[in-house]
Each structure stands twice: as structure tokens, then as C-alpha cells.
N, C-alpha and C positions, 0 to 999 in steps of 0.2 A: 407359571408357578415353579418356585425353586425347590430342588430336592436336597435334603440334608442327611448326611450319614451321622447317626446318633453316636457312633464310636468316635468320630472326630470331635464332637461336642464334649463327650466325656473325657477323652484324652487330654484336651486342652484346659480342663477345669483345674482350679486351685483347691487345695484341701480346705474344707469348711466344716461347719457344724454337722451337715448331712453326713459327710464321710466319717467323722469321728463317732457319730451315733451308730452308724452301720457297722464300723469296726468293733465298737464296744459290744454290740449284741452278738456278732459273729464270734468274737473272742470269748464272751461269756458262755456261749453254747459249747465252744471247743474245750473250755476248761472242764466242763462236766463230762465231755467225751473222754478226755484223758483220765479223769478221776474214775469214771465208771468202769473203764477197761482195765486200768492198771491195778485197781484195788484188789482184783482177784489174786494177784501175786502176793499181796500182804495177808490175805485171809486163808490162802491155800494151806499153809502148814497147820493152821487151826482146824480147818475142815477135814483134812486127812486124819487128824487125831480123833476129832469128835465123831465123825461118821465112819471111821475105819476104812478109808478109801485106799485102794491100790494106786500106784502111779498111773496106770492106764485109765482108771476111772477118773482120777483127778484131771488127766489130760482131756478127757471127753467133756467134763464140766467146764474146763477152760475154753475148749473149742466151741461150746454152745453159743456163746455171745458172738464169736467170730462168724459162725454159720448164720446167725441172725443178721449180722451186718451185711453179709453177702446177699441174703434174701432182701434186706431193706434197700440196698443199693440197686439191685435188679428191678425192684418194683417201685418203691416210693421215690428213689433217685431218678429213674428214667421217666416216671410219670410227670415230672416237673416241666418237661418240654411240651407237654400237652395240657396240663392243668396249671393252676396258679402256683408258682414257686413259693410264694409267701405262705400260702395255705399248707403246702407240704411241710415246710419248715416248722410251722406252729404245731401241726399234728405230730411230727416226729419228736419235738421237745416234750409234748404231753406224754407220748408213749414211753420214751426212755426214762422219764422222771418217775412215772408211776410204777413201771416195771422194776426199776432199781430199788425203789422204796419197798415194793412187795418182796424183794429178795431177802430183806432182813427179817421177814416173818415166816420164811420157809422152815420146815422141820425135816425134810427128806431130800436126798439128792435129786430125785425126779422133779419135785416142786422147784428146787433151786435152778435146775437146768432149764425149765420152761421160762422162768422169770429172766434168766440171763439171755436166753434166746430172744425174748421180746425186747429186752434192753438193747440188744444188738441190732434188731430190726430198726428201731428208732434212730440209733446212732448211724447205722449204715445209710439210711435215707437222708439224713440231715447234712452230713459232711460234704458230699459232692455239691449240694445246693448252696452251701455256704461259700465254697470256693467259686462257684459259678456266679453267684450274685455279687460277690466282691470283685471278681474279675471284670464283670460287665459295667461296674459303676465306680471304679477307681481311676484317678488320673494316671495317664500313661507314664509319667516321670517316676512314680513311686508304687506302681501296681504290685510288682513282685514283693516289695518290702512290706506292703500292707497285708498281702495274703500270708506271707510268712510270719509276720507279727501275729496275725490271728491264729495261725496254725501252731505258733509257739505255745499257746495256752494249753495245748494237749500236754506238753511237758510240764507246765505248771500244775495241771490237774494230776499228772502222774506223781509229781513231787509231793503234792498235798496228800495223795493217797498213801505214800510211803510214810509221811509224818503221822498220819492217822493210824497206820499200822503199828508204829512204834509207841505212840503215846495214848491212843484212845482204846485200841483193842484190849490191851492188858487190863484196863480199868472197867470197860463197859461191855466187852465181848465182841465177837466177830460181826454181830448184827449191826452194831452202831455205825460203821462206815456207810452202810446202805441207807440208814435213816438220813444221814447227811446228804447222800446222793439225791434223795427225793426232794430236797429244798429247791431244786431248779424249777419245779412246777409253780412255785410262788411268783416267778417272774412272768408267767404267761400273760396276765392282763396288760402289763406294760409292753411286752413284746408285741402283742396283738395291736396295740394302739400306735406304736411307733415304727415297726419294721416295714420298710417300703417294698413294693413289688419290683421285680427285675425289669429294667427298661427294655432290654432285648425281648423279653417275653411280651411286653405291651406292644412293641412294634410288630411282632409276629402275629398277634391277635388284632392288629390294625386298630388299636385304641389310640388314635392320633391325638386326641385332646389330652388324654392322660400322659402320653409321652411328652407333649409340649410342657405340661405343668411340672412333671418330674425333672425334665432337663433344666428348667429354670431354677430348680432347687439344687441340682447337682452342680451346675455352672451358672453362677450369677451373671456372668457376662453374656450369656446366650439370650439375646433379644432379637429375634429374626425380623420383626417389624413388617412382615408381609406374610401372606399365606404360604406355608411350606408343606412338603410331604417328607416324612421321616422314613428312612430305610436302614437296612443292615448290610454289613459286608458278608456276602454269602453267594453261593452259586445258584443262579436262577433255576437250574434243573434239579436242585435239591432243596426246594423251598419248604418241604415238609420233613420233620424229624423222622428218621428211620434208622433201623439197625444197619441196613445195606449201605447207607450213606457213610458209615464209619470206614468202609473199605473202598469207597470211591475215590477218584482223584489221586490215584497212586498211593493211597494210605494203607493198603492191606498189610504190608510187612511192618510198617510203622505201628499200626494198631496192635498187631500180635506181639511185637517186641515191647511195646508200652505195657501190655497186660503182663508179660513175663517180668518186666522190671518192677511193676507194682507188687506182683506176687512175692518175689524175692525180698523186696523191701519189707513187706508186712510180715513175712515169715521171721525175719530177724527181729523186728520191733516187738511183735507180740509173743514170740517164743521166748525172748530174753526177759521181757517184763513179767511173763507168767512164771518162769522157772528159775530166774537168777537167784532169788533168796534160797530156794530149796537146793539148787546145785552148789551154791557157795557153802551152805550148811553141811552138805554131804562131803565137801572138801575139807572140813575141819573147822570152819568158821562158826562162831556162836550165832544162834538164830537172830538175836537183836542186831548183831553186826551185819548179818546177811541182808536183812531188810534195810539197814542203813546203806548198803551198797546200792540198793534199788533207788534210794533217795539221791545218792551221788550221781548215778547214771542219768536220772531225770534232770538234775541240775545241768549236766552236760547237754542233755537233749534241748533244754531251753536255750542255752548259749549257742548250740549248733544250729538251731532253727533260725535264730536271728542273724547269725553270720551267713548262713546259706542263702537267706533272702537278699542280703546285701550283695553277696557274690553273684547271685543269679541276675541281678540288675546290671552288674558290671561285666560278667563273663558270659552270661546267657545260661539258661537252665541246663542245657545238655552237658557242657563242660563241668559245671558245678556238680551235677549228678555223678559223672564219671569219677571225679576226684573224691567225692564223699563216699561213694560205694567202695572204692579202693581202700580208703581209710577205715571203713567199717570192717572190711575183711581182715585187715592187718591187726587192728586193735582187738577184735573179738578173739582171734586165734591166740594172741599173746596173753589173754586173761587166764588161759589154762596152764601157764608155766608157774603160777603162784609167785608173782614178783613181790618185792618188798612193798611196804605200806604206801610210800610215795608213788612208786611206779603203778601200783594197783589202782590207786585213786585217779591217776592221770589216764590210765587205760579205760577205766569206767567212764570218765568224763568224755573221752574221745569216742568210745563206743556209743554212748548215748547221743552225743552231738552229731555223729556221722549218720547213724541209722535214722533217727527222727528228723534230722536235717534233710535227708533224702526223702522221707515221707512227705515233708512239706513241699519241697521243690517239685517232686514228681506230680503232685496235683496241679501245680501251675504249668508244668510241662505239658500235661494232658490238656489243660484248658487252652494252651497256645496252639496245640496241634489241630483243633477242630474249629470250624466257623461257628458263629453265634447260634444259628438255628438248630445245631445238633450238639452244642457244647455240653449242656447238662447231661444229655444221653451219653456222650463220649466219656466225660469224666466219671459219670455214675457207673457205666459198664466197666471201665478200667478199674475203678475201685471195687466193683463187685467181683470181677475175675480175680483181682488181687487178694480178695478175702479168702480165696483158696489157700494162699500162702499164710494168711492170718489163722485160718482153721488148722493148717498143718503145723504151725509153730508150737502151740500147746501140745498137740498130739505127738509131735516129734520129741519134745522135751520129756513127756511121760514115757515114751518108748526108750529113749536114751537112758533115762533114770532106771528103768526096769532092767536094762542090760548090765548095769553095774560096770560100765566102761571106765577105764582110767580117766581121772579128772580132766586132763588136757584134751582128750579126744572129744569130749562133749562140746568144747568150744570150737574145735576145728570143724566139726560138722556144721555148727551155726555160722561159721565164717564163709563156707563155700557159696551160699546164695549171693554174697556180696560180689564175688568174682563173676558169677553168672549175670548179675545185673549190669556190671560194667559192659559186658559184650552186648547185652540187649539194648542198652541206651545208645551205644555207638551205632547200632543198626537202625535207629529211628531217624527218619529224614526230617529236615527242617521244614515247617509249614510254609506255604506260599500265599501271598495276599490274593484275595478273591474279589471280584467285582461287586458293586453295590446292588442289592435288591431293593427296588423301590415299591412302596405300598401306595395304593390309591388313596386319594385325599378323603378325609372325613370332614372337610370343611373347616380346618383349624384356621 
């Protein structure tokens, strides 16, 4: 009986309807991820006025969704290596959709905080699984580009939230953006019907018949013509997902540095998206223009994500991350000098493109670091630990705002994480190929 590595079959596949549908659903979910998280930056000035919030209180409200994402990545994200990844994704979509919708009906900061936390739990659980499932079922020739294309919809969601902040909130109030966020739950019936299960998960559960059927959909050329046993690339001594496995095989330093890189990246992304309008407003820019700057930054985020995916396929994830983190540090620090209009727009585009571009590539970098049987656990825990930075970002912005520092110093503080991330990424070792784990036949 012949043994077949499913990763070889997936790698050699050509893009087809299966991949397009998978990318569509992952991108759809990522769009709402970006929208749900960035919208807080647009409603923040209105909430501070209506509920008479101090900068510190506003920072806590902003951090609540990030704390939820950390909890979601720790729990729902890591459970996917033990339970069905498809089921976890569906549950997360339902949770963040309903929680975001409920945010629009809140009347007190406490109610709003609870809803934002639950929104974050759903988002934190879904994103690592989207990266994992797309990583495991995309052709090798375009895997990074597909993942980054999907992750670019975070920026599209952020862009839409900025436009909603400019045009919808003045007409319908700050609650309206959250009603829009709840629309994602309408897609659940179609998502339930068409979203596939992860092929690596099916192999781990020894569902050989399902693996064979799914591989024929992924790669139409795969016709073994004889009984085969499907296996994964993994270490035989680490056949079960575990936290300890993340530090095995000389991965300890790499795992810790990956976590640090995630944290610094998310601190910049979520700190800026939460406080940019308010910081620019405090620097003398009108509120409408300040929210417009958020839109421009997310236009840059979209462009940067697509470019970073292309470069990651050519340069590799590590070099791409080093370059983009360095660009993030430089561009963010220069925002504080109050440049002319053209230079300001260019710096906003560069800051958005470099920070969110890093956020996209670092997910792929994490997926590359770990073998398939602990990939979802590895990506989820890296994202979960990184959420410490996401929580710190809004809190840091509130703290800086309360100090009444000179305008330029606020941006210098937000630039420092970019330099730390450059060092962290350089210390992550490149992953090594591991032998095939073979599963016993199910009589396929």
C-alpha cells in the first residue's frame, strides 16, 4: 500500500473553484474582523462626549475587544487542533456578529465593554483558524499571496469603518455602525453549507475516506488509482497537539521571539487605529479630517498587505517582516512633525501599509514555523500572546493622551515597538522540514 503526503498533493494543485470559494469566505470574515475592530476609532470621539469618558476610561473600552481577542485565541483558537476547525469558525462568526450587533443597543459603558469583549472573543478565535485552513489547502506556488489577499480584507474593513464614521454616524448616530456589523450573521447558512473542513485536521483524526474525497476536490489531478494511506509532515514523537511541542525541536527562542513580534505589531496596529483620529484632532486637525486620516491609513494598509504578500513569496516572510517593521517605525515617528499635506498623506499610507502588512505576513510566518499537527495551536497562541500588545495599544494611547505630551512625542512612543519587532524577527530561526507521519489505513 502506497503512502501519500497530503501536503505534496495540495502543493501541486492548480487554483480552481474550491480555492476561490475558500478564499472568498475567509476574506469575507476578515472584512468584518477589520470593520468590527477599527470602528471603535470612529465612534470613540462621540462616546467620550456622550458618556463623558476620560481618556483612561476610553482606553479601557478600546482594550476590552482586544482582551476578548486574546481570550478567544487562547481558547477557541487552540481548541481547533482538537475539535473540528470548521465548527470553531462557524461558532466564532456567530458570536462576533451577534455581539457586535448588541453593541449598538448598549446604553452604559459597562454594557458596551461586555459586548466589545465578546466581539473580541469571536474575532480572536476565528482569525488564526482562517490562516491555518488557508495555509493547509492552498497551492504552494501562491500560498503566501492567497493568505495575504485574505488578510488584506482587514484593511478593507477598516477602510469601510472610516467611511461609515464620516458619512453614517453624523446622520444616524454612533449606534448605526454596529447594526451594520451584525449583517455578517446573515451569511451563516451559506457558510455552514460550503465551508470545508481542514484536510490536515481530517488526517490527524484518521478520516481517510474524507481526506481522499477532499483531495480530489483540491487537486483534480489527484487520482491515486490504488489504495493509499495519507499522512502529514510532522515529527512522530509529537503526534498530539500540545503546548510543550511549541518549544520542542529547538523552537523555544523562536516561539518567544515570534510572540514578541506579534505583540509589537498589534500594539502599533490597534493603538493607531484606536487613537489616530483623537490624536490628530488634539494636534489641531478638525475631527472630520482626523477620521479621514484613519481612512487614508487603511487605504495604505490594503496596499501594503497585498505588496507584503507578493514580497513574502519572493523574499520570504522573515526578510519582508524586517523591512516592513523598519518602515513602520520610521513612518510613524515622522507623523509627529506635522508635515505638509502631501507628505502627511504619504506617511499615513506608509504607516498603514507597513503595520498591517506586518500583521498579515507574521501570521504566515507563524504558520511556516510549526508542523501541521500543532499549526493551529502555534498560530493561535502567537496571536493570543500578541493580543497583549493589542490590549496595550488602546491603553497606551489613553495614557499618552492624559499626559498631554507634545504632539510629536506621542508618535515616537508608538514607533518604538517597530524597532523591537525588527530584533525579535531576526532572532526567529527558519523552520526545518520534518519527516512524514503515516496514518493507518481506513480501507480507502
